[in-house]
Backbone as JSON, one array per atom type, in Angstrom:
{
  "sequence": "MNIFRFFYDILLITIGCILAAFGTSNFLLPNQLSSGGFAGIATIFYYFFNIQMGTTIMVLNIPLFVIGYLKLGAKFIIKTIFATLLYSWFIDIFANFSFFVSDRLLSSIYGGVLIGSGLALVFKANTSTGGTDLIAYIAQNYNIHLKMSNIIMIIDIVVVFANLVVFKEMEIGLYSAIAIFIIGKMVDVVFEGINFCKVIYIISDKYDEVMNAINSEVKRGATGLYGKGSFTQKNKMVIMCVSKRRDMERIKSVSKKIDPKSFIIVTDAREVYGLGFK",
  "N": [[80.24, 120.6, 109.81], [80.09, 117.58, 107.98], [80.3, 114.57, 109.73], [81.26, 112.16, 108.72], [82.64, 113.03, 106.44], [84.59, 114.55, 107.68], [86.22, 112.64, 109.07], [86.96, 111.15, 106.88], [88.52, 112.98, 105.46], [90.6, 113.29, 107.33], [91.68, 110.72, 107.22], [92.55, 110.62, 104.54], [94.47, 112.68, 104.59], [96.31, 111.64, 106.47], [97.2, 109.17, 105.3], [98.19, 110.22, 102.91], [100.27, 111.92, 103.85], [101.97, 110.03, 105.0], [102.8, 108.53, 102.74], [104.04, 110.57, 101.2], [106.04, 111.45, 102.97], [107.53, 109.12, 103.31], [108.51, 108.71, 100.71], [110.1, 110.98, 100.52], [111.99, 110.75, 102.68], [113.22, 108.24, 102.26], [114.02, 108.01, 99.65], [114.58, 110.49, 98.21], [115.98, 112.26, 100.06], [118.3, 110.72, 101.07], [119.86, 110.75, 98.8], [120.46, 113.33, 98.32], [118.63, 114.69, 96.78], [116.08, 116.91, 95.56], [112.69, 117.89, 96.08], [111.82, 120.31, 95.53], [110.53, 123.5, 96.77], [109.95, 123.95, 100.34], [110.95, 121.53, 101.22], [113.23, 121.13, 99.7], [114.86, 123.21, 100.67], [115.06, 122.34, 103.29], [116.56, 120.02, 102.92], [119.11, 121.01, 102.39], [119.7, 122.2, 104.88], [119.72, 119.91, 106.42], [122.0, 118.47, 105.6], [124.1, 120.27, 105.95], [123.85, 121.52, 108.42], [123.0, 119.59, 110.09], [120.35, 119.4, 110.94], [117.18, 118.1, 111.63], [115.07, 117.19, 108.93], [112.26, 117.37, 108.93], [111.82, 119.08, 111.09], [112.92, 121.51, 110.19], [111.2, 122.07, 108.01], [108.78, 122.49, 109.37], [109.35, 124.76, 110.95], [109.91, 126.69, 109.0], [107.4, 126.98, 107.93], [105.85, 128.31, 109.81], [105.56, 131.26, 109.72], [103.97, 131.38, 107.42], [101.66, 130.08, 108.23], [100.52, 131.94, 109.95], [99.99, 134.11, 108.2], [98.34, 132.75, 106.42], [96.18, 132.11, 108.06], [95.02, 134.6, 108.42], [94.33, 135.29, 105.81], [93.16, 133.07, 104.51], [91.45, 131.82, 106.22], [90.33, 130.12, 109.25], [89.5, 127.4, 109.17], [90.64, 126.2, 106.85], [93.39, 126.64, 107.34], [93.86, 125.31, 109.74], [93.57, 122.62, 109.05], [95.69, 122.51, 107.27], [97.88, 123.0, 108.96], [97.72, 120.7, 110.54], [98.23, 118.72, 108.55], [100.81, 119.48, 107.77], [102.25, 119.14, 110.15], [101.99, 116.34, 110.49], [103.25, 115.43, 108.13], [105.88, 116.46, 108.49], [106.57, 115.18, 110.87], [106.46, 112.43, 110.19], [108.46, 112.36, 108.26], [110.8, 112.72, 109.8], [110.62, 110.45, 111.41], [110.77, 108.3, 109.53], [113.3, 108.82, 108.58], [114.95, 107.78, 110.47], [114.72, 105.11, 110.11], [115.53, 104.41, 107.59], [116.21, 102.98, 104.35], [118.9, 102.65, 102.09], [118.98, 103.67, 98.79], [121.09, 103.72, 96.28], [121.06, 104.38, 93.62], [120.4, 107.14, 91.81], [118.61, 107.73, 89.77], [116.58, 105.76, 90.0], [115.75, 106.48, 92.54], [114.75, 109.08, 92.15], [112.58, 108.51, 90.52], [110.92, 106.61, 91.95], [110.67, 107.99, 94.35], [109.4, 110.31, 93.43], [106.95, 109.22, 92.52], [105.81, 108.25, 94.93], [105.69, 110.6, 96.54], [104.15, 112.33, 94.91], [101.74, 110.87, 94.76], [101.02, 110.87, 97.45], [100.71, 113.64, 98.0], [98.57, 114.22, 96.31], [96.46, 112.9, 97.59], [96.32, 114.4, 99.92], [95.59, 116.87, 98.81], [93.06, 116.15, 97.94], [91.67, 116.23, 100.26], [91.22, 118.85, 100.47], [93.3, 120.55, 101.35], [96.75, 121.34, 102.2], [100.29, 120.53, 102.44], [101.57, 122.68, 103.38], [104.28, 125.02, 102.82], [105.37, 125.46, 99.46], [102.85, 125.1, 98.21], [101.09, 126.36, 99.99], [102.07, 128.97, 99.9], [101.36, 129.55, 97.27], [98.55, 129.42, 97.43], [98.09, 131.61, 99.14], [99.16, 133.71, 97.63], [97.44, 133.64, 95.43], [95.17, 134.44, 96.67], [95.56, 137.13, 96.97], [95.66, 137.88, 94.32], [93.55, 136.65, 92.13], [93.95, 135.91, 89.54], [96.43, 134.91, 89.21], [98.3, 132.06, 88.31], [98.4, 129.09, 90.04], [100.02, 126.92, 89.42], [102.12, 128.1, 88.01], [103.28, 129.71, 89.98], [104.17, 127.78, 91.84], [105.95, 126.34, 90.21], [107.95, 128.25, 89.63], [109.04, 128.77, 92.2], [109.97, 126.19, 92.85], [111.94, 125.82, 90.88], [113.82, 127.76, 91.62], [114.58, 126.8, 94.16], [115.62, 124.23, 93.57], [117.76, 124.99, 91.97], [119.26, 126.26, 93.93], [119.95, 124.05, 95.52], [121.55, 122.72, 93.69], [123.71, 124.51, 93.43], [124.69, 124.57, 96.06], [125.38, 121.87, 96.65], [126.99, 121.39, 94.52], [126.82, 119.66, 92.3], [125.87, 118.77, 89.16], [124.26, 116.63, 88.48], [122.5, 116.34, 90.62], [120.67, 118.44, 90.32], [119.54, 117.72, 87.84], [118.42, 115.16, 88.27], [116.69, 115.84, 90.32], [114.92, 117.45, 88.95], [113.65, 115.53, 87.4], [112.33, 114.12, 89.42], [110.55, 116.12, 90.39], [108.99, 116.57, 88.12], [107.72, 114.06, 87.87], [106.33, 114.0, 90.28], [104.44, 116.07, 89.85], [102.99, 114.93, 87.7], [101.98, 112.61, 88.89], [100.31, 113.69, 90.83], [98.33, 114.7, 89.16], [97.4, 112.3, 87.97], [96.51, 110.7, 90.16], [94.77, 112.47, 91.43], [92.83, 113.36, 89.52], [93.22, 112.13, 87.13], [93.78, 113.48, 84.66], [95.04, 116.67, 83.69], [92.86, 118.68, 83.53], [90.58, 121.48, 83.48], [87.58, 121.91, 85.42], [84.07, 121.69, 84.86], [81.34, 122.61, 86.64], [78.06, 121.85, 87.32], [75.28, 122.94, 89.07], [72.23, 122.26, 90.51], [69.87, 123.78, 92.37], [67.46, 124.77, 94.8], [68.2, 126.83, 96.34], [69.74, 128.65, 94.9], [70.68, 131.31, 94.78], [72.01, 131.71, 97.25], [73.97, 129.73, 97.05], [75.47, 130.57, 94.79], [76.42, 133.04, 95.73], [78.02, 132.15, 97.83], [79.96, 130.68, 96.47], [81.2, 132.75, 95.09], [82.16, 134.38, 97.22], [83.45, 132.7, 99.14], [84.99, 130.76, 97.74], [85.97, 132.29, 95.79], [85.39, 132.24, 93.07], [83.84, 132.74, 89.9], [80.4, 132.4, 88.85], [77.75, 131.27, 86.75], [74.33, 131.77, 86.08], [72.0, 129.67, 84.59], [69.0, 129.37, 82.83], [66.69, 126.79, 83.17], [64.53, 123.9, 82.6], [62.72, 121.42, 84.21], [62.2, 118.22, 82.88], [60.51, 116.28, 83.89], [59.1, 117.39, 86.1], [58.28, 119.71, 84.97], [58.88, 122.21, 85.91], [60.35, 125.44, 86.19], [63.83, 125.93, 86.5], [66.83, 127.14, 88.04], [70.03, 126.78, 86.87], [73.22, 126.48, 88.04], [76.31, 127.26, 86.69], [79.7, 126.63, 86.89], [83.07, 127.16, 86.26], [86.09, 125.74, 87.17], [89.4, 125.51, 88.68], [91.35, 122.57, 89.33], [91.98, 122.39, 92.09], [90.0, 123.83, 93.33], [87.64, 122.48, 93.06], [86.65, 120.6, 95.0], [86.07, 122.31, 97.08], [84.01, 123.88, 96.05], [81.98, 121.97, 95.68], [81.65, 121.22, 98.33], [80.76, 123.63, 99.52], [78.3, 123.96, 98.21], [76.84, 121.66, 99.03], [76.77, 122.12, 101.73], [75.12, 124.36, 102.01], [72.81, 123.55, 100.65], [71.83, 120.48, 101.1], [70.41, 118.87, 99.38], [71.09, 119.54, 96.87], [71.72, 119.1, 93.38], [74.44, 117.91, 91.68], [76.69, 118.11, 89.01], [79.72, 117.14, 87.6], [82.06, 117.82, 85.15], [84.74, 117.34, 82.72], [86.71, 119.97, 81.33], [88.36, 120.57, 78.48], [89.74, 122.78, 77.43], [89.88, 126.12, 78.55], [89.08, 129.43, 78.06], [89.45, 132.84, 78.89], [88.61, 135.25, 81.47], [90.64, 134.78, 84.27], [91.51, 132.35, 83.4], [92.98, 130.85, 80.53]],
  "CA": [[80.9, 119.68, 108.88], [79.65, 116.21, 108.04], [81.27, 113.81, 110.52], [81.9, 111.19, 107.84], [83.59, 113.75, 105.61], [85.7, 114.96, 108.55], [87.12, 111.51, 109.29], [87.48, 110.77, 105.57], [89.61, 113.92, 105.19], [91.71, 112.94, 108.22], [92.28, 109.49, 106.69], [93.28, 110.98, 103.33], [95.65, 113.45, 104.98], [97.26, 110.75, 107.14], [97.8, 108.27, 104.3], [98.96, 111.05, 102.0], [101.5, 112.37, 104.51], [102.86, 108.87, 105.15], [103.39, 108.25, 101.44], [104.94, 111.66, 100.8], [107.18, 111.44, 103.88], [108.34, 107.92, 103.0], [109.22, 108.99, 99.47], [111.11, 112.01, 100.78], [113.04, 110.27, 103.59], [113.89, 107.02, 101.85], [114.48, 108.05, 98.26], [115.2, 111.77, 97.81], [116.92, 112.79, 101.05], [119.61, 110.03, 101.11], [120.62, 111.02, 97.58], [120.59, 114.79, 98.24], [117.72, 115.17, 95.76], [115.1, 117.87, 96.07], [111.36, 117.93, 95.48], [111.48, 121.73, 95.45], [109.85, 124.08, 97.94], [110.61, 123.92, 101.64], [111.67, 120.26, 101.37], [114.55, 121.35, 99.14], [115.61, 124.02, 101.63], [115.33, 121.49, 104.46], [117.63, 119.09, 102.55], [120.36, 121.73, 102.58], [119.92, 122.32, 106.33], [119.98, 118.56, 106.94], [123.37, 118.04, 105.3], [125.12, 121.24, 106.35], [123.7, 121.91, 109.81], [122.56, 118.4, 110.82], [119.02, 119.66, 111.51], [116.19, 117.19, 111.07], [114.35, 117.78, 107.81], [110.89, 117.7, 109.35], [111.88, 120.25, 111.98], [113.13, 122.69, 109.34], [109.96, 122.32, 107.26], [107.77, 123.02, 110.28], [109.75, 126.11, 111.36], [109.75, 127.56, 107.83], [105.97, 127.17, 107.65], [105.17, 129.07, 110.86], [105.07, 132.57, 109.24], [102.9, 131.16, 106.44], [100.45, 129.73, 108.97], [99.95, 133.2, 110.46], [99.42, 134.83, 107.06], [97.26, 131.93, 105.9], [95.03, 132.24, 108.96], [94.4, 135.9, 108.17], [93.87, 135.42, 104.43], [92.44, 131.91, 104.01], [90.47, 131.38, 107.2], [90.77, 129.18, 110.27], [89.21, 126.02, 108.79], [91.66, 125.73, 105.91], [94.74, 126.67, 107.9], [93.96, 124.28, 110.77], [93.83, 121.37, 108.33], [97.03, 122.6, 106.71], [98.82, 122.8, 110.07], [97.68, 119.27, 110.87], [98.91, 117.98, 107.49], [102.23, 119.82, 107.81], [102.8, 118.47, 111.33], [102.1, 114.91, 110.18], [104.28, 115.26, 107.1], [107.19, 116.72, 109.11], [106.81, 114.15, 111.88], [106.74, 111.16, 109.52], [109.77, 112.48, 107.61], [111.84, 112.49, 110.81], [110.52, 109.05, 111.84], [111.29, 107.43, 108.48], [114.73, 109.08, 108.43], [115.64, 106.92, 111.44], [114.58, 103.7, 109.69], [115.6, 104.48, 106.13], [117.11, 102.1, 103.6], [119.59, 103.51, 101.13], [118.97, 103.3, 97.38], [122.17, 104.58, 95.77], [120.78, 104.77, 92.24], [119.63, 108.39, 91.87], [117.5, 107.68, 88.82], [115.51, 104.99, 90.64], [115.27, 107.25, 93.68], [113.93, 110.19, 91.67], [111.34, 107.96, 89.97], [110.07, 106.06, 93.01], [110.37, 109.07, 95.27], [108.39, 111.15, 92.79], [105.66, 108.5, 92.52], [105.27, 108.23, 96.3], [105.39, 111.97, 96.99], [103.02, 112.82, 94.12], [100.53, 110.16, 95.18], [100.66, 111.35, 98.78], [100.22, 115.02, 97.92], [97.24, 114.19, 95.68], [95.49, 112.53, 98.62], [96.18, 115.58, 100.79], [94.8, 117.86, 98.06], [91.67, 115.68, 97.9], [91.07, 116.66, 101.52], [91.12, 120.31, 100.38], [94.32, 121.2, 102.17], [98.09, 121.15, 101.66], [101.31, 120.27, 103.45], [102.28, 123.94, 103.61], [105.36, 125.3, 101.87], [105.09, 126.06, 98.17], [101.41, 125.11, 97.94], [100.47, 127.38, 100.83], [102.46, 130.26, 99.32], [100.55, 129.74, 96.07], [97.19, 129.72, 97.88], [98.07, 132.97, 99.68], [99.39, 134.63, 96.5], [96.23, 133.68, 94.63], [94.18, 135.18, 97.44], [95.79, 138.54, 96.65], [95.37, 138.07, 92.9], [92.95, 135.37, 91.7], [94.34, 135.61, 88.17], [97.72, 134.23, 89.23], [98.19, 130.61, 88.16], [99.11, 128.4, 91.11], [101.05, 126.06, 88.84], [103.27, 128.95, 87.67], [103.92, 130.11, 91.24], [104.86, 126.61, 92.38], [107.06, 126.0, 89.32], [109.03, 129.23, 89.81], [109.68, 128.53, 93.5], [110.69, 124.92, 92.77], [113.13, 126.02, 90.06], [114.78, 128.51, 92.44], [115.08, 125.93, 95.24], [116.46, 123.19, 92.97], [119.01, 125.66, 91.57], [120.03, 126.47, 95.17], [120.53, 122.75, 95.86], [122.62, 122.44, 92.72], [124.84, 125.37, 93.77], [125.23, 124.19, 97.38], [126.0, 120.54, 96.6], [127.97, 121.46, 93.43], [126.69, 118.51, 91.41], [124.84, 118.98, 88.15], [123.36, 115.49, 88.5], [121.47, 116.56, 91.63], [119.65, 119.27, 89.71], [118.87, 117.0, 86.76], [117.57, 114.11, 88.85], [115.62, 116.52, 91.07], [113.94, 117.88, 87.95], [112.86, 114.33, 87.07], [111.44, 113.85, 90.56], [109.5, 117.15, 90.43], [108.1, 116.3, 86.99], [106.91, 112.88, 88.19], [105.42, 114.41, 91.35], [103.34, 116.79, 89.22], [102.17, 114.01, 86.91], [101.28, 111.71, 89.8], [99.21, 114.45, 91.42], [97.27, 114.72, 88.15], [96.86, 110.96, 87.76], [95.78, 110.27, 91.35], [93.71, 113.4, 91.79], [91.72, 113.38, 88.56], [93.56, 111.41, 85.92], [94.37, 114.39, 83.7], [95.1, 118.04, 84.21], [91.86, 119.53, 82.89], [89.7, 122.24, 84.36], [86.3, 121.26, 85.67], [82.83, 122.44, 84.75], [80.43, 122.1, 87.68], [76.67, 122.28, 87.2], [74.59, 122.75, 90.35], [70.8, 122.57, 90.49], [69.47, 123.95, 93.77], [66.42, 125.77, 95.07], [68.87, 127.93, 97.04], [70.8, 129.0, 93.96], [71.27, 132.6, 95.11], [72.96, 131.51, 98.35], [75.09, 128.92, 96.56], [76.31, 131.41, 93.93], [77.1, 134.02, 96.58], [79.05, 131.45, 98.59], [81.04, 130.37, 95.52], [81.9, 134.01, 94.83], [82.83, 134.94, 98.39], [84.31, 131.74, 99.86], [85.93, 130.1, 96.83], [86.47, 133.34, 94.9], [85.18, 131.82, 91.69], [82.61, 133.24, 89.3], [79.39, 131.4, 88.5], [76.74, 131.77, 85.83], [73.01, 131.16, 86.23], [71.36, 129.29, 83.34], [67.6, 129.01, 83.03], [66.35, 125.46, 82.68], [63.19, 123.41, 82.92], [62.71, 119.99, 84.47], [61.33, 117.5, 81.94], [59.54, 115.5, 84.63], [58.25, 118.27, 86.92], [57.87, 120.86, 84.14], [59.11, 123.43, 86.67], [61.53, 126.21, 85.83], [64.93, 125.77, 87.45], [68.06, 127.87, 87.78], [71.18, 125.89, 86.87], [74.47, 127.21, 88.26], [77.46, 126.71, 85.98], [80.95, 127.19, 87.42], [84.3, 126.56, 85.75], [87.07, 125.89, 88.25], [90.64, 124.75, 88.66], [91.28, 121.3, 90.04], [92.07, 122.53, 93.55], [88.8, 124.47, 93.86], [86.46, 121.66, 92.81], [86.13, 120.04, 96.24], [85.53, 123.41, 97.88], [82.73, 124.27, 95.46], [81.01, 120.93, 96.03], [81.4, 121.29, 99.77], [79.94, 124.82, 99.77], [76.95, 123.7, 97.71], [76.18, 120.68, 99.89], [76.58, 122.73, 103.05], [73.96, 125.25, 101.94], [71.64, 122.77, 100.23], [72.2, 119.07, 101.02], [69.66, 118.21, 98.31], [71.52, 120.08, 95.57], [72.1, 118.13, 92.36], [75.73, 118.4, 91.19], [77.32, 117.38, 87.9], [81.09, 117.62, 87.36], [82.61, 117.32, 83.89], [86.03, 117.9, 82.34], [86.79, 120.98, 80.28], [89.69, 120.39, 77.91], [90.37, 124.09, 77.35], [89.04, 127.22, 79.03], [89.65, 130.73, 77.73], [88.73, 133.95, 79.47], [89.09, 135.84, 82.72], [91.05, 133.83, 85.28], [92.02, 131.13, 82.77], [93.9, 131.19, 79.45]],
  "C": [[80.35, 118.28, 109.08], [80.72, 115.36, 108.72], [81.99, 112.77, 109.68], [82.96, 111.86, 106.99], [84.81, 114.17, 106.42], [86.7, 113.82, 108.72], [87.71, 111.0, 107.98], [88.65, 111.67, 105.19], [90.83, 113.6, 106.04], [92.44, 111.71, 107.7], [93.1, 109.8, 105.44], [94.57, 111.72, 103.66], [96.72, 112.55, 105.59], [97.97, 109.83, 106.15], [98.68, 109.05, 103.34], [100.28, 111.5, 102.58], [102.48, 111.22, 104.7], [103.56, 108.55, 103.84], [104.42, 109.31, 101.04], [106.2, 111.67, 101.67], [108.12, 110.27, 103.6], [109.15, 108.15, 101.72], [110.34, 110.0, 99.66], [112.29, 111.44, 101.58], [113.86, 109.12, 103.04], [114.39, 107.02, 100.41], [115.2, 109.36, 97.92], [116.29, 112.22, 98.78], [118.26, 112.06, 101.07], [120.48, 110.32, 99.9], [120.77, 112.52, 97.31], [119.69, 115.39, 97.15], [116.65, 116.05, 96.39], [113.78, 117.73, 95.34], [110.9, 119.38, 95.33], [110.88, 122.23, 96.75], [110.66, 123.99, 99.21], [111.38, 122.62, 101.87], [113.08, 120.39, 100.81], [115.44, 122.17, 100.05], [116.0, 123.18, 102.84], [116.43, 120.48, 104.17], [118.99, 119.74, 102.75], [120.69, 121.84, 104.07], [120.29, 120.97, 106.95], [121.45, 118.18, 106.77], [124.43, 119.0, 105.84], [125.03, 121.64, 107.82], [123.19, 120.77, 110.69], [121.24, 118.63, 111.57], [118.01, 118.75, 110.82], [115.33, 117.89, 110.02], [112.95, 118.23, 108.2], [110.83, 118.94, 110.23], [112.03, 121.54, 111.17], [111.87, 123.07, 108.58], [108.92, 122.98, 108.15], [108.1, 124.47, 110.66], [109.55, 127.1, 110.21], [108.29, 127.89, 107.55], [105.26, 128.08, 108.65], [104.71, 130.46, 110.38], [103.92, 132.43, 108.25], [101.58, 130.8, 107.12], [99.74, 130.99, 109.47], [99.26, 133.96, 109.33], [98.21, 134.08, 106.5], [96.01, 132.02, 106.75], [94.27, 133.53, 108.68], [93.74, 135.96, 106.79], [92.97, 134.28, 103.97], [91.41, 131.36, 104.99], [90.97, 130.26, 108.1], [90.61, 127.73, 109.83], [90.3, 125.46, 107.89], [93.01, 125.63, 106.58], [94.92, 125.63, 109.0], [94.26, 122.93, 110.14], [95.24, 121.35, 107.75], [98.1, 122.4, 107.79], [98.88, 121.33, 110.47], [98.45, 118.44, 109.85], [100.42, 118.23, 107.53], [102.93, 119.15, 109.0], [103.01, 116.98, 111.07], [103.23, 114.64, 109.2], [105.68, 115.42, 107.7], [107.55, 115.61, 110.08], [107.19, 112.82, 111.23], [108.08, 111.21, 108.78], [110.88, 112.15, 108.6], [111.81, 111.04, 111.32], [111.16, 108.13, 110.8], [112.78, 107.64, 108.26], [115.55, 108.2, 109.36], [115.61, 105.45, 111.04], [114.68, 103.59, 108.17], [116.52, 103.4, 105.57], [117.67, 102.91, 102.44], [119.52, 102.91, 99.73], [119.95, 104.24, 96.69], [121.93, 105.06, 94.34], [119.87, 106.01, 92.24], [118.46, 108.4, 90.89], [116.31, 106.93, 89.42], [114.9, 105.79, 91.8], [114.37, 108.4, 93.23], [112.6, 109.69, 91.14], [110.41, 107.5, 91.09], [109.73, 107.11, 94.06], [109.3, 109.98, 94.71], [107.02, 110.52, 92.79], [105.02, 108.53, 93.91], [104.85, 109.62, 96.77], [104.18, 112.51, 96.23], [101.71, 112.17, 94.52], [100.05, 110.66, 96.54], [100.09, 112.75, 98.76], [98.83, 115.08, 97.3], [96.16, 113.84, 96.7], [95.25, 113.69, 99.59], [95.34, 116.65, 100.1], [93.33, 117.46, 98.0], [90.92, 116.07, 99.18], [90.97, 118.18, 101.6], [92.06, 121.02, 101.35], [95.67, 120.98, 101.51], [99.04, 120.83, 102.8], [102.15, 121.52, 103.69], [103.29, 124.22, 102.5], [104.9, 125.97, 100.6], [103.6, 126.17, 97.89], [100.71, 126.21, 98.73], [100.82, 128.78, 100.33], [101.6, 130.57, 98.1], [99.11, 130.1, 96.42], [97.1, 131.17, 98.35], [98.24, 133.99, 98.55], [98.13, 134.76, 95.65], [95.11, 134.42, 95.35], [94.32, 136.68, 97.19], [95.43, 138.85, 95.21], [94.87, 136.76, 92.33], [93.37, 134.99, 90.29], [95.73, 134.96, 88.09], [97.5, 132.72, 89.13], [99.03, 129.94, 89.24], [100.25, 127.56, 90.57], [102.31, 126.87, 88.5], [104.04, 129.37, 88.92], [104.77, 128.98, 91.8], [106.09, 126.28, 91.54], [108.24, 126.96, 89.52], [109.78, 128.99, 91.11], [110.51, 127.26, 93.46], [111.98, 125.06, 91.97], [114.22, 126.73, 90.87], [115.41, 127.62, 93.5], [115.99, 124.84, 94.69], [117.8, 123.79, 92.52], [119.89, 125.9, 92.8], [120.68, 125.16, 95.62], [121.72, 122.42, 94.96], [123.88, 123.23, 93.07], [125.5, 124.9, 95.06], [125.98, 122.86, 97.3], [127.01, 120.41, 95.44], [127.99, 120.21, 92.56], [125.54, 118.75, 90.44], [123.81, 117.86, 88.17], [122.21, 115.67, 89.49], [120.33, 117.38, 91.05], [118.85, 118.52, 88.65], [117.94, 115.92, 87.3], [116.43, 114.71, 89.68], [114.52, 116.99, 90.13], [113.05, 116.72, 87.53], [111.86, 114.04, 88.17], [110.28, 114.83, 90.6], [108.5, 116.93, 89.3], [107.17, 115.13, 87.3], [105.92, 113.21, 89.3], [104.2, 115.11, 90.76], [102.41, 115.87, 88.44], [101.38, 113.06, 87.79], [100.13, 112.41, 90.51], [98.04, 114.48, 90.44], [96.59, 113.37, 88.03], [96.0, 110.53, 88.95], [94.59, 111.16, 91.63], [92.54, 113.34, 90.83], [92.03, 112.68, 87.26], [94.27, 112.29, 84.89], [94.22, 115.82, 84.2], [94.15, 118.97, 83.45], [91.19, 120.41, 83.95], [88.4, 121.48, 84.51], [85.15, 122.22, 85.43], [81.84, 121.8, 85.72], [79.05, 122.71, 87.47], [75.96, 121.95, 88.52], [73.13, 123.18, 90.19], [70.31, 122.6, 91.94], [68.38, 125.0, 93.88], [67.0, 126.99, 95.77], [70.02, 128.47, 96.18], [71.47, 130.34, 94.26], [72.34, 132.46, 96.19], [74.19, 130.74, 97.89], [76.03, 129.77, 95.7], [77.08, 132.44, 94.74], [78.25, 133.39, 97.36], [80.24, 131.1, 97.7], [81.87, 131.62, 95.25], [82.74, 134.46, 96.01], [83.83, 133.98, 99.04], [85.37, 131.11, 98.96], [86.59, 131.1, 95.89], [86.48, 132.88, 93.45], [83.88, 132.41, 91.19], [81.66, 132.1, 88.98], [78.34, 132.06, 87.61], [75.43, 131.03, 86.04], [72.38, 130.91, 84.86], [69.91, 128.89, 83.61], [67.32, 127.65, 82.39], [64.95, 125.07, 83.09], [63.24, 121.91, 83.09], [61.74, 119.26, 83.55], [60.25, 116.71, 82.66], [58.56, 116.39, 85.39], [57.66, 119.42, 86.12], [58.01, 122.19, 84.88], [60.38, 124.12, 86.18], [62.59, 126.1, 86.92], [66.09, 126.67, 87.04], [69.22, 126.89, 87.91], [72.45, 126.73, 87.0], [75.59, 126.51, 87.5], [78.73, 127.41, 86.48], [82.13, 126.43, 86.84], [85.39, 126.79, 86.78], [88.34, 125.13, 87.96], [90.46, 123.5, 89.52], [91.19, 121.48, 91.56], [90.81, 123.13, 94.16], [87.56, 123.59, 93.79], [85.83, 121.14, 94.1], [85.5, 121.11, 97.12], [84.16, 123.83, 97.36], [81.65, 123.25, 95.8], [80.64, 120.99, 97.5], [80.51, 122.46, 100.13], [78.5, 124.57, 99.37], [76.19, 122.75, 98.63], [75.91, 121.22, 101.29], [75.33, 123.6, 103.07], [72.7, 124.48, 101.6], [72.04, 121.3, 100.06], [71.51, 118.32, 99.88], [70.08, 118.7, 96.92], [72.01, 118.96, 94.66], [73.33, 118.66, 91.64], [76.27, 117.49, 90.09], [78.7, 117.99, 87.67], [81.6, 116.98, 86.07], [83.97, 117.95, 83.63], [85.86, 118.96, 81.27], [88.21, 120.93, 79.73], [90.45, 121.72, 77.81], [89.37, 125.15, 77.8], [89.75, 128.54, 78.73], [88.8, 131.84, 78.36], [89.31, 134.38, 80.79], [89.41, 134.78, 83.76], [91.6, 132.53, 84.73], [92.98, 131.54, 81.65], [93.51, 132.53, 78.84]]
}
């Protein structure tokens, strides 16, 4: 791994976890609001069993770490464990120095902005803070045609409904829905601006190795297009790969690892139809 990229990822993960933890501890948690996933479950444990939120999140993630190690590989899961530890740790730290914002609407908005921005930075480092995202990664590993967004949405809806039932306040569910919506939009804005798929063109002399790596490591298909350099007049193989947002960084990383001199172009695709997409 490139040493600069390693420390850059660590920086992104750290800043992202601080932002997400601050938004959770100082805006959502004091108002019993949920961001879905394990954080929503941890909110229930916090109020009814007086267990620190970060501790609950970490314990709930342990079985997923084991499964993730077997299905997603050591590199990905180690980064995820690191991110989850940081996120959980900062949540418990900020909970001890929190300021209370009693307005639930303001809390859902500002909490959503902070959490979404933080998660986007973590995603940029090609990892997650565990919980719902990790479940989605594992589920997609079993079936690549499953949409991660649908998996996450279903789990979040179930968890928010559980919060609503436990706390017996309709407002909690409604404001939590606002927070989750803003989190999703902020991830899009910070990560790439808009929620489009990506078309990645890769020109490399090691195109066979790059395509095989994309297929095996990222589990994405790729198409070889015949091209010709206008300056060199040499025939070239151009790899075209359409990917979801979360896979883009992995594809670029795989290509650069195999061929540091590879030429990569990334563009937006407004709509994609076919196997694995719409």
